[in-house]
C-alpha positions in Angstrom: -7.2 18.6 3.1 -6.1 16.0 5.7 -7.5 12.3 5.6 -7.8 11.1 9.0 -8.6 7.9 11.1 -10.1 8.0 14.4 -9.6 5.1 16.8 -11.5 4.7 20.0 -13.1 1.4 21.8 -15.6 3.7 23.7 -18.6 4.4 20.9 -19.6 7.8 22.5 -16.0 8.9 22.7 -15.3 7.8 19.1 -18.6 9.7 17.6 -17.8 12.9 19.4 -14.2 12.7 18.1 -15.4 12.1 14.6 -18.0 14.9 15.0 -15.2 17.4 15.9 -13.0 16.4 13.2 -15.7 16.6 10.7 -16.3 20.1 11.7 -12.7 21.3 11.1 -12.3 22.6 7.5 -8.7 21.3 7.2 -10.0 17.8 7.4 -11.1 16.3 4.1 -12.3 13.1 5.3 -12.4 11.0 8.6 -13.1 7.3 9.2 -13.6 5.7 12.6 -12.4 2.3 14.0 -13.5 0.8 17.2 -10.2 -0.9 18.1 -6.6 -0.8 17.3 -6.8 -4.1 15.3 -9.4 -2.9 13.0 -7.3 0.4 12.7 -4.0 -1.6 11.9 -6.0 -3.4 8.9 -7.0 0.1 7.7 -3.8 1.4 7.9 -2.1 -1.5 6.3 -4.4 -0.8 3.2 -3.4 2.9 3.3 0.3 2.0 3.3 -0.3 -0.4 0.3 -2.1 2.3 -1.5 0.7 4.6 -1.1 0.9 8.3 0.0 -1.2 9.5 -3.1 -3.5 6.6 -3.2 -7.2 6.3 -2.7 -6.9 4.5 0.7 -4.2 6.8 2.1 -4.2 8.1 5.7 -2.4 11.4 6.8 -3.0 11.2 10.6 -4.5 8.8 13.1 -6.2 10.2 16.3 -5.6 7.3 18.6 -6.8 6.2 22.1 -4.4 4.8 24.3 -5.9 2.1 26.6 -8.0 -0.2 24.6 -8.5 -4.2 24.9 -6.0 -6.3 23.2 -3.8 -4.3 21.0 -3.6 -0.9 22.7 -2.8 2.5 21.2 0.9 2.5 22.1 1.4 -0.9 20.7 -0.2 0.3 17.5 2.2 3.4 17.4 5.2 1.2 18.1 4.2 -0.9 15.0 3.8 2.3 13.0 7.3 3.4 13.6 8.6 0.3 11.5 7.2 1.7 8.1 9.0 4.3 5.9 6.0 6.6 5.7 3.5 6.0 8.3 0.6 8.2 9.1 1.1 10.9 11.8 -0.2 10.0 15.3 -2.1 12.2 17.6 -3.0 10.4 21.1 -6.4 11.5 22.4 -6.8 10.0 26.0 -8.2 10.4 29.3 -4.8 9.4 30.9 -1.9 11.8 31.3 0.5 9.1 32.4 1.6 7.9 29.0 2.7 11.4 27.5 6.4 10.7 27.8 6.1 7.3 26.1 3.8 8.8 23.5 6.3 11.5 22.5 9.2 9.0 22.5 7.1 7.2 19.8 7.1 10.6 17.7 3.5 11.5 18.4 2.7 15.0 17.1 0.5 15.7 20.0 -1.2 14.4 23.0 -4.9 15.6 23.7 -6.6 14.8 26.9 -10.1 13.9 27.3 -12.7 15.4 27.6 -11.8 16.8 24.2 -12.1 20.7 23.8 -12.8 21.8 20.2 -10.0 24.6 20.5 -7.4 21.8 21.7 -8.2 19.6 19.1 -8.0 22.2 16.4 -4.4 23.0 17.8 -3.4 19.3 17.2 -4.9 19.4 13.7 -2.9 22.6 13.0 0.2 21.0 13.9 -0.5 17.9 11.7 -1.4 20.3 8.8 2.0 22.2 9.3 3.9 18.8 9.4 2.1 17.4 6.2 2.7 20.7 4.3 6.4 20.9 5.4 7.6 18.3 2.8 6.2 17.2 -0.7 4.4 13.8 -0.7 6.3 11.7 -3.0 5.8 8.0 -3.5 8.2 5.9 -1.5 8.6 2.1 -1.3 7.6 0.5 2.0 10.5 -1.4 3.6 10.2 -5.1 4.1 8.9 -5.6 7.7 10.2 -8.4 9.9 6.7 -9.5 10.6 3.3 -9.5 9.0 -0.1 -9.2 11.0 -2.5 -12.0 10.7 -5.8 -12.6 12.1 -6.6 -15.7 14.5 -10.0 -15.7 15.7 -10.4 -12.1 16.1 -6.7 -11.6 17.5 -4.1 -10.2 15.5 -0.9 -12.2 15.7 2.5 -11.3 14.0 4.1 -13.9 12.0 7.9 -13.5 11.4 8.6 -13.3 7.7 11.8 -15.6 8.1 9.3 -18.4 9.5 7.3 -18.4 6.2 8.5 -21.4 3.9 6.0 -20.6 1.0 3.1 -18.4 0.0 0.0 -19.6 -2.1 -2.2 -17.6 -4.1 -6.1 -17.7 -3.4 -7.7 -15.0 -5.4 -7.0 -11.6 -3.9 -5.8 -13.3 -0.9 -2.4 -15.1 0.1 -2.0 -18.2 2.3 1.3 -18.0 4.3 2.7 -21.4 5.1 5.0 -22.0 8.2 6.2 -25.2 9.9 3.5 -24.4 12.5 0.5 -23.8 10.2 -1.0 -21.4 7.6 -2.5 -18.0 7.8 -4.7 -16.3 5.2 -4.0 -12.5 4.6 -5.8 -10.1 2.1 -2.7 -9.3 0.2 -2.1 -10.3 -3.4 0.7 -12.7 -4.2 2.3 -10.2 -6.6 2.4 -7.6 -3.8 4.3 -10.0 -1.6 6.6 -10.9 -4.4 7.7 -7.2 -4.8 7.9 -6.6 -1.1 10.0 -9.8 -0.2 12.2 -10.2 -3.3 15.0 -8.9 -1.2 14.3 -11.4 1.6 15.0 -14.4 -0.9 11.4 -15.1 -1.9 11.2 -16.1 -5.6 8.0 -16.9 -7.8 8.2 -20.6 -8.9 4.6 -20.7 -10.3 1.6 -18.4 -10.8 0.3 -19.7 -7.6 3.3 -20.2 -5.5 6.1 -17.8 -4.0 8.8 -19.8 -2.2 11.5 -18.7 0.3 14.8 -20.2 -1.1 16.3 -20.9 2.4 13.4 -23.3 2.9 14.0 -25.3 -0.3 15.2 -28.8 0.6 15.4 -30.4 -2.6 15.2 -29.5 -6.5 13.6 -32.6 -8.5 13.7 -33.2 -12.0 11.6 -35.9 -13.5 10.6 -36.5 -17.0 11.0 -32.9 -18.0 9.0 -31.6 -14.9 10.7 -29.6 -12.3 9.5 -29.5 -8.7 10.9 -28.3 -5.2 10.6 -29.9 -1.9 9.6 -27.4 1.0 9.4 -29.2 4.3 7.1 -32.2 3.4 5.4 -30.5 0.5 6.2 -30.9 -3.0 5.5 -27.8 -5.2 5.6 -27.9 -8.9 7.9 -25.2 -10.7 6.4 -23.9 -14.0 8.7 -24.0 -17.0 9.0 -20.3 -17.3 10.3 -20.1 -13.9 12.5 -23.4 -13.7 15.8 -22.0 -15.2 15.9 -18.8 -12.9 15.2 -21.0 -10.0 18.1 -23.4 -10.7 20.4 -20.4 -11.4 19.5 -18.8 -7.9 19.8 -22.1 -6.1 23.4 -22.7 -7.6 24.5 -19.2 -6.8 23.2 -19.7 -3.3 25.0 -23.0 -2.9 
């Protein structure tokens, strides 16, 4: 049973696609998204959940031309993950088929969508998903992380992030140009970015070693200077941090 996400900015087209997919017995569940930005947020949760997790998505049925981030842009982003969902393009435009298959699309369905043609796309997806066992894999560290700015998705380079601050279930990413709030726990970012030189210095802070300017010792307390901001280092993390900085030097 496939878990699907349908993405189309035109509401009638999206509702029709959802209806046809729900009628296919190989589709176990299907959700809808009105634009690629909303879809990216949903797919990010799915990837964090893992291939067997409750948020997992097997296939995305994706329109091409949408305002802002379009379907081809979203498909390009998905190619950067270790185990992204499969992609089937559903569009009224024939001109993008070559690009779509270059991006490893499973199928390219033209509108108006015929039930039989969509069923063929589902068959191809079902065969591909059944060709190999689903095993847990770790998502590689991406070079960028998506953030929301006034309804627009921006991509912040991980190398530009100086430190991360825990704020409940959210994390605030700090760069030299400002900060961004993302709905990712600090512990998840710690695991994801450990290989990129990020280290936990406090229950509330994760810091990029390359952005530490000074290590300060004062009356038994330890702190680091990151840009113009001084951050306290907890006692349990102080020794590990000093060792890492010495090795890096």
